C-alpha positions as CSV (number, residue, x, y, z in Angstrom):
1,M,-0.1,-28.9,11.3
2,I,1.7,-25.7,11.9
3,R,-0.3,-23.3,14.1
4,A,0.3,-19.6,13.5
5,A,-0.9,-16.5,15.4
6,V,-1.1,-13.2,13.6
7,V,-1.4,-10.0,15.8
8,G,-2.9,-7.1,13.8
9,A,-5.7,-7.3,11.2
10,G,-4.6,-4.6,8.9
11,L,-3.6,-5.4,5.3
12,A,-0.1,-6.6,6.1
13,G,-1.2,-9.0,8.9
14,L,-4.0,-10.4,6.8
15,R,-1.9,-10.8,3.7
16,V,0.6,-13.0,5.8
17,A,-2.4,-14.8,7.3
18,D,-3.8,-15.5,3.9
19,R,-0.5,-16.8,2.5
20,L,0.0,-19.0,5.5
21,A,-3.5,-20.5,5.5
22,R,-3.3,-21.2,1.8
23,A,0.0,-23.0,2.4
24,G,-1.7,-25.3,4.9
25,A,-1.1,-23.6,8.3
26,E,-3.8,-23.3,11.0
27,V,-4.1,-19.5,11.4
28,R,-5.7,-17.4,14.1
29,V,-5.8,-13.6,13.9
30,F,-6.0,-11.3,16.9
31,E,-7.1,-7.6,16.6
32,K,-7.7,-5.1,19.3
33,A,-10.3,-3.2,17.3
34,R,-13.8,-4.4,16.7
35,G,-13.3,-4.8,13.0
36,V,-10.5,-5.5,10.5
37,G,-8.7,-3.1,8.3
38,G,-6.5,-0.9,10.5
39,R,-5.9,2.4,8.6
40,M,-7.8,0.9,5.6
41,S,-11.0,1.7,7.5
42,T,-14.1,3.7,6.8
43,R,-16.0,5.7,9.4
44,R,-19.8,5.3,8.9
45,S,-22.1,7.9,10.2
46,D,-25.7,9.0,9.9
47,F,-24.5,11.7,7.5
48,G,-22.4,9.5,5.2
49,A,-19.2,7.4,4.9
50,F,-15.6,8.7,5.2
51,D,-12.4,6.9,4.3
52,H,-10.4,8.4,7.2
53,G,-7.4,6.3,6.8
54,A,-5.9,5.3,3.6
55,Q,-7.4,7.4,0.8
56,Y,-6.5,5.2,-2.2
57,F,-3.8,2.8,-3.3
58,T,-1.6,2.5,-6.4
59,A,-0.2,-0.8,-7.7
60,R,3.3,-0.5,-9.2
61,D,4.8,-3.8,-8.2
62,P,3.7,-6.7,-10.4
63,R,2.8,-8.8,-7.4
64,F,0.5,-6.2,-5.9
65,R,-0.8,-5.3,-9.4
66,T,-1.9,-8.9,-9.8
67,Q,-3.7,-8.8,-6.4
68,V,-5.4,-5.5,-7.2
69,E,-6.6,-6.7,-10.6
70,A,-8.2,-9.7,-8.8
71,W,-9.9,-7.5,-6.4
72,V,-11.3,-5.3,-9.2
73,E,-12.5,-8.3,-11.1
74,A,-14.2,-9.7,-7.8
75,G,-15.9,-6.3,-7.2
76,K,-13.9,-5.7,-4.1
77,A,-12.1,-2.7,-5.5
78,A,-12.5,-0.1,-8.2
79,H,-10.6,2.6,-10.0
80,W,-10.9,6.1,-8.5
81,P,-10.8,8.4,-11.5
82,G,-10.9,11.6,-9.4
83,R,-8.9,14.7,-10.4
84,V,-6.0,15.2,-8.0
85,V,-4.2,18.4,-7.8
86,R,-1.6,20.5,-5.9
87,L,-3.3,23.3,-4.1
88,A,-2.3,26.5,-2.3
89,E,-4.8,29.0,-1.0
90,G,-7.5,28.3,-3.5
91,R,-5.0,28.2,-6.4
92,V,-4.5,24.9,-8.3
93,L,-0.7,24.9,-9.0
94,A,-0.5,21.6,-10.9
95,E,-2.4,18.4,-11.7
96,E,-0.9,15.3,-10.3
97,A,0.5,12.7,-12.9
98,C,-2.2,10.5,-14.2
99,V,-1.8,7.1,-12.3
100,D,-4.2,4.3,-11.6
101,R,-5.7,4.9,-8.3
102,F,-7.9,2.3,-6.6
103,V,-10.2,2.2,-3.6
104,G,-12.0,-0.7,-1.9
105,V,-15.7,-1.0,-2.6
106,P,-18.1,-0.4,-1.0
107,R,-15.7,0.6,1.8
108,M,-11.9,0.7,1.9
109,N,-11.6,-2.4,4.1
110,A,-13.4,-4.5,1.6
111,V,-10.0,-5.7,0.2
112,V,-8.9,-6.6,3.7
113,R,-11.9,-8.5,4.4
114,D,-11.3,-10.4,1.3
115,L,-7.9,-11.5,2.6
116,L,-9.4,-12.6,5.9
117,G,-11.8,-14.9,4.2
118,S,-12.7,-17.7,6.6
119,I,-9.6,-17.4,8.7
120,E,-10.5,-17.4,12.4
121,A,-10.4,-14.0,14.0
122,E,-10.5,-12.8,17.6
123,L,-11.7,-9.2,17.4
124,G,-11.7,-6.8,20.3
125,V,-8.7,-8.7,21.8
126,R,-5.6,-6.7,22.7
127,I,-2.6,-8.8,23.0
128,E,-0.2,-7.5,25.6
129,A,2.5,-10.1,25.8
130,I,3.9,-13.1,23.9
131,R,5.8,-15.7,25.7
132,R,7.7,-18.8,24.4
133,G,7.7,-22.0,26.4
134,E,8.1,-25.8,25.8
135,Q,4.7,-26.0,24.1
136,G,5.3,-23.1,21.8
137,Y,4.1,-19.5,22.1
138,T,1.4,-18.3,24.4
139,L,-0.4,-14.9,23.8
140,H,-1.7,-13.0,26.8
141,C,-4.5,-10.4,26.3
142,D,-5.4,-7.5,28.5
143,A,-8.6,-9.3,29.8
144,G,-6.6,-12.0,31.4
145,F,-7.1,-14.7,28.7
146,E,-4.4,-16.9,27.2
147,F,-4.2,-18.4,23.8
148,A,-1.5,-21.1,23.7
149,G,0.2,-23.6,21.5
150,F,1.5,-21.5,18.5
151,D,4.5,-22.7,16.6
152,L,4.8,-19.3,14.8
153,V,3.8,-15.7,15.6
154,V,3.5,-12.7,13.2
155,V,3.3,-9.2,14.7
156,A,1.7,-6.7,12.3
157,V,1.3,-3.6,14.4
158,P,3.2,-0.3,14.6
159,P,6.7,-0.5,16.0
160,A,6.0,1.0,19.4
161,Q,3.2,-1.6,19.9
162,A,5.3,-4.3,18.4
163,L,8.3,-3.9,20.6
164,P,7.0,-5.4,23.8
165,L,5.5,-8.3,21.8
166,V,8.8,-9.5,20.4
167,A,10.6,-9.8,23.8
168,S,11.7,-13.3,22.9
169,S,13.8,-12.0,19.9
170,E,16.8,-9.8,20.6
171,T,17.2,-9.5,16.8
172,L,13.8,-8.1,16.2
173,R,14.0,-5.8,19.2
174,A,17.1,-4.3,18.0
175,A,15.7,-3.8,14.4
176,I,12.7,-1.9,15.4
177,A,13.6,-0.1,18.6
178,G,14.6,3.1,16.9
179,V,11.7,3.5,14.4
180,E,9.7,6.6,15.1
181,M,6.2,7.3,13.7
182,W,4.5,10.5,12.9
183,P,0.9,11.0,14.1
184,C,-1.9,12.3,11.7
185,H,-5.3,13.8,12.4
186,A,-8.1,12.9,10.0
187,T,-11.0,15.4,10.1
188,M,-14.2,14.3,8.5
189,L,-16.4,17.2,7.3
190,G,-20.0,16.7,5.9
191,F,-21.7,19.6,4.2
192,E,-25.3,20.4,3.5
193,S,-24.5,20.9,-0.2
194,P,-21.4,20.4,-2.4
195,V,-18.2,22.4,-2.0
196,E,-17.8,24.2,-5.3
197,V,-14.3,23.2,-6.4
198,A,-13.0,21.5,-9.6
199,F,-11.0,18.7,-8.1
200,D,-11.6,15.6,-6.1
201,G,-8.3,15.3,-4.1
202,A,-5.5,17.7,-3.4
203,L,-2.0,17.7,-2.0
204,V,-2.1,21.0,0.0
205,E,0.7,23.6,0.7
206,S,-0.4,24.4,4.2
207,D,1.3,24.3,7.6
208,A,-1.7,22.3,9.0
209,I,-3.1,20.4,6.1
210,A,-1.4,17.8,3.8
211,W,-4.3,16.2,1.9
212,I,-8.0,16.8,1.3
213,A,-10.4,14.5,-0.7
214,R,-14.0,14.5,-1.6
215,N,-15.1,11.1,-0.4
216,D,-18.3,11.0,-2.4
217,S,-16.2,11.0,-5.6
218,K,-15.2,7.4,-4.9
219,A,-17.2,4.4,-6.1
220,E,-20.3,3.4,-4.0
221,R,-19.8,6.0,-1.3
222,G,-23.2,7.7,-1.7
223,K,-24.0,11.2,-2.7
224,A,-23.5,13.1,0.6
225,A,-20.9,15.9,0.4
226,C,-18.3,14.2,2.5
227,W,-14.6,15.5,2.7
228,V,-11.7,13.9,4.5
229,V,-8.9,16.2,5.6
230,H,-5.5,14.8,6.7
231,S,-3.1,17.0,8.8
232,R,0.5,17.5,8.1
233,A,2.7,15.3,10.2
234,A,4.7,18.0,12.1
235,W,1.5,20.0,12.8
236,S,-0.1,16.9,14.4
237,E,3.0,16.2,16.4
238,R,2.7,19.7,17.9
239,H,-1.0,19.2,18.6
240,V,-1.0,15.5,19.5
241,D,-2.6,16.0,22.9
242,L,-5.2,18.6,21.9
243,E,-8.8,17.6,22.2
244,T,-10.1,16.3,18.8
245,A,-13.1,18.6,18.9
246,E,-10.7,21.6,18.9
247,I,-8.5,19.9,16.3
248,G,-11.6,19.7,14.1
249,R,-12.5,23.3,14.5
250,Q,-9.0,24.5,13.6
251,I,-8.8,22.1,10.6
252,E,-12.3,23.2,9.3
253,A,-11.1,26.8,9.4
254,E,-7.9,26.0,7.5
255,F,-9.8,23.8,5.0
256,A,-12.0,26.9,4.2
257,R,-8.9,29.0,3.6
258,V,-7.0,26.6,1.4
259,V,-9.9,25.8,-0.9
260,G,-10.6,29.5,-1.3
261,V,-14.4,29.2,-1.7
262,A,-17.3,29.9,0.6
263,L,-18.1,26.7,2.4
264,P,-21.7,25.5,2.7
265,P,-23.0,24.9,6.2
266,V,-21.3,22.0,8.0
267,A,-23.7,19.2,9.0
268,F,-21.1,16.8,10.5
269,R,-17.6,17.0,11.8
270,A,-15.5,14.5,13.6
271,T,-11.8,14.0,14.0
272,H,-9.8,10.7,14.5
273,R,-6.2,10.7,15.7
274,W,-3.9,8.1,14.1
275,L,-1.1,8.0,16.6
276,Y,1.1,6.0,14.4
277,A,0.4,7.1,10.9
278,R,3.8,7.0,9.0
279,P,7.4,6.5,9.7
280,V,9.7,9.4,10.3
281,R,12.4,7.3,8.6
282,P,11.3,3.9,7.1
283,L,13.4,0.9,7.4
284,D,15.3,-0.2,4.3
285,G,12.7,-2.9,3.5
286,A,14.6,-5.7,5.3
287,T,12.5,-8.7,6.1
288,L,12.0,-8.8,9.9
289,F,12.0,-12.5,10.7
290,D,13.8,-14.4,13.4
291,A,13.9,-17.8,12.0
292,E,15.3,-19.5,15.0
293,A,12.7,-18.0,17.3
294,G,9.8,-18.4,14.8
295,I,8.5,-14.8,15.0
296,G,8.3,-12.1,12.5
297,V,7.2,-8.5,12.1
298,C,5.7,-6.7,9.1
299,G,3.9,-3.5,8.2
300,D,4.2,-0.6,5.8
301,W,6.5,1.2,8.1
302,T,9.3,-1.3,7.2
303,R,9.4,0.1,3.6
304,G,7.4,3.4,3.5
305,D,3.8,4.5,4.2
306,T,1.6,3.2,1.5
307,V,-0.9,0.4,1.1
308,E,1.5,-1.2,-1.5
309,D,4.3,-1.0,1.1
310,A,2.1,-3.0,3.6
311,F,1.4,-5.7,1.0
312,L,5.0,-6.1,-0.1
313,S,6.2,-6.2,3.5
314,A,3.7,-9.0,4.1
315,E,4.9,-10.8,0.8
316,A,8.6,-10.7,2.0
317,L,7.8,-12.0,5.4
318,A,5.6,-14.9,4.0
319,D,8.3,-15.7,1.6
320,A,10.8,-16.1,4.5
321,I,8.4,-18.1,6.7
322,L,6.9,-20.6,4.3
323,P,10.2,-22.6,3.6
324,R,11.3,-22.3,7.3
325,F,8.2,-24.3,8.4
326,G,8.0,-26.4,5.4
327,L,4.8,-24.9,4.1
328,G,3.6,-24.3,0.6
């Protein structure tokens, strides 16, 4: 049986893991965080829940559309019928085109958990090096443990983190060495009463803020007045080392300005920094697989910055791996 290691338990990594497991491989997933999902995560608090990473997903490609329809039928995802607009200083400039937007339920990572299924996962394990020997690949973690005997490795993490893990492949190192990523600050604001605006999400014309969304407008999120605010990439780059508490205060002030209404008292505020949020210039969608070495890389950044891009990157990599190892 082919033994495969997947490093990274976001949507891209787990889609490849799912494809490999269904084709008959023995798959083991490694994730440095305590849970799966990556940027498809939800921050839970005593005040309420916040989708502080991916806000929603669309499904334009037929392959992803089929998967999303299956998630909806299984109760893992639902339509988000929220009104999304373009906003500048309290003025609604235009309403965004009507497209099908979806969210995971009851949390964004529900769809990622569905892909994981019964696949073995090592959570809270940071893989620092991957070395190839006579008995296959050995993964070395920061706690000093080793996981050995893998025929195949998939690396599904941001490029800066992937680069040291693909040391055995000159081809992959060359492909990803120049990929730069923008950071993003996600500020979560909980209010004692609803913010009186006539939209649920907005693309914002602001130096500091790119996106705002009323989290409680999404399915099964509860009734607490929870808003998520994503910073603009260039602003986050300039403030990348600023303490998150100060980031939160500045973003709250800008949020008040751009929505153009008096805000209710703030009951909760927290900020999370996504250091590798989106590519400055995505790759051209090429499949990053070194067939001779038996190691591949995937992620949304190889194509763009959406959930669908992550899924399609995983599909392309799985399509390349399966025939190489006689799977499927």
